[in-house]
BAPAMI-388507 format. One record per residue (C-alpha): y, x, z. Coordinates in steps of 0.02 Angstrom, whole numbers, padded with zeros to 5 digits, always signed. Layout:
BAPAMI-388507
YXZ/...
This chain:
BAPAMI-388507
+00076-00232+00861/+00084-00420+00819/-00007-00464+00978/+00111-00354+01084/+00263-00432+01005/+00196-00607+01034/+00158-00569+01218/+00327-00490+01244/+00426-00639+01162/+00319-00767+01252/+00353-00691+01422/+00528-00623+01408/+00613-00746+01286/+00782-00702+01224/+00779-00533+01307/+00625-00488+01211/+00699-00550+01045/+00857-00441+01077/+00761-00286+01131/+00639-00297+00983/+00775-00329+00850/+00889-00188+00901/+00773-00047+00846/+00736-00132+00684/+00918-00105+00634/+00924+00065+00706/+00797+00129+00582/+00644+00109+00692/+00521+00000+00595/+00481-00143+00717/+00459-00292+00595/+00596-00426+00619/+00482-00541+00514/+00360-00543+00662/+00483-00552+00803/+00589-00691+00736/+00438-00790+00673/+00362-00791+00849/+00532-00837+00918/+00536-00988+00807/+00355-01029+00847/+00397-01036+01034/+00553-01135+00999/+00443-01269+00920/+00351-01278+01088/+00506-01291+01188/+00503-01115+01262/+00658-01057+01168/+00806-01136+01076/+00790-01105+00884/+00979-01080+00848/+01006-00972+01008/+00857-00862+00957/+00930-00839+00777/+01104-00789+00850/+01026-00672+00977/+00923-00592+00840/+01082-00565+00734/+01180-00497+00884/+01035-00376+00915/+01040-00325+00729/+01224-00289+00750/+01192-00183+00901/+01057-00079+00812/+01163-00065+00654/+01303+00011+00760/+01187+00140+00826/+01130+00184+00647/+01310+00183+00595/+01353+00312+00725/+01203+00423+00678/+01264+00415+00495/+01441+00454+00542/+01405+00604+00655/+01237+00677+00595/+01222+00617+00416/+01074+00626+00302/+01019+00797+00362/+00996+00731+00541/+00906+00579+00485/+00781+00677+00379/+00752+00799+00518/+00715+00678+00656/+00670+00526+00557/+00488+00570+00542/+00464+00535+00724/+00500+00354+00693/+00406+00348+00529/+00566+00343+00425/+00524+00363+00242/+00653+00464+00144/+00625+00350+00001/+00691+00204+00103/+00848+00301+00141/+00870+00340-00044/+00866+00154-00087/+00993+00112+00047/+01112+00249-00012/+01090+00189-00192/+01139+00012-00136/+01290+00072-00048/+01345+00185-00193/+01326+00035-00314/+01398-00107-00210/+01508-00021-00079/+01552-00115+00079/+01476-00278+00007/+01305-00192+00019/+01312-00202+00206/+01320-00394+00200/+01193-00428+00058/+01067-00295+00104/+01042-00374+00279/+00939-00509+00186/+00831-00382+00092/+00678-00304+00179/+00677-00115+00200/+00852-00087+00134/+00926-00195+00278/+00851-00073+00400/+00934+00084+00331/+01099+00025+00254/+01193+00071+00409/+01165+00255+00383/+01261+00281+00218/+01394+00156+00283/+01421+00269+00434/+01420+00429+00326/+01553+00346+00215/+01650+00304+00373/+01662+00120+00320/+01791+00029+00425/+01707-00018+00587/+01774-00194+00606/+01724-00240+00426/+01553-00156+00448/+01523-00256+00608/+01574-00423+00532/+01469-00398+00376/+01321-00342+00478/+01321-00493+00589/+01355-00617+00454/+01227-00543+00342/+01096-00539+00477/+01121-00719+00528/+01034-00801+00374/+00893-00678+00393/+00858-00707+00580/+00883-00894+00573/+00775-00909+00413/+00634-00818+00489/+00642-00918+00649/+00648-01078+00552/+00484-01022+00463/+00407-00991+00632/+00470-01155+00698/+00390-01250+00555/+00229-01156+00582/+00232-01206+00769/+00266-01385+00734/+00118-01400+00610/+00004-01285+00702/-00122-01426+00743/-00131-01484+00560/-00154-01303+00501/-00288-01273+00630/-00388-01419+00558/-00373-01342+00382/-00417-01163+00419/-00515-01147+00259/-00372-01204+00150/-00248-01087+00246/-00369-00942+00226/-00377-00970+00035/-00194-00984+00019/-00168-00819+00120/-00298-00732+00014/-00212-00792-00145/-00046-00726-00074/-00121-00559-00031/-00194-00538-00203/-00035-00588-00284/+00065-00466-00186/-00062-00322-00217/-00055-00363-00405/+00137-00358-00406/+00141-00194-00310/+00010-00116-00430/+00113-00170-00581/+00274-00097-00503/+00186+00069-00466/+00122+00074-00649/+00295+00043-00715/+00368+00180-00605/+00233+00302-00663/+00259+00262-00843/+00446+00286-00816/+00425+00452-00734/+00308+00513-00870/+00430+00461-01002/
């Protein structure tokens, strides 16, 4: 998938960023981390403008969020659970988004846009709750902006320093390996805590 996203962004620029970012907020798991990082990478090489790419990504997130909001408002949870399997929607992800909305109300729409997984599904409970559309749109856009620009900046810095990194492949490989092991360890510990809690 990464190679396909890279090719699409490289050849279609802002249009590709928009088309790839819309589904991500409409509960179809196309990773925004990859899309926006590549947008930033190509911005470093002069193909795109970094800030324009970030704004386009946030606008696309808003468009996708409005689609998910409409689904939540009209079909609700039953519709999502029935058809969500076709886009690999995990019911646990929907549970997390609903819990966020219950705990934080309208503000969850803003803050969750900067949190992986939850950001993808928060529009569904917001729509089911009939959150005011103007406020939902504003919070969705403003919450998405730091996320899209931050990811684009990461890709931009990677693009700027690509030559240096290419000369230090061994060091980069070690760092990536350490990061992967650390993430795996944290996930294992988290799963163990959940299991212990469930057994208790």
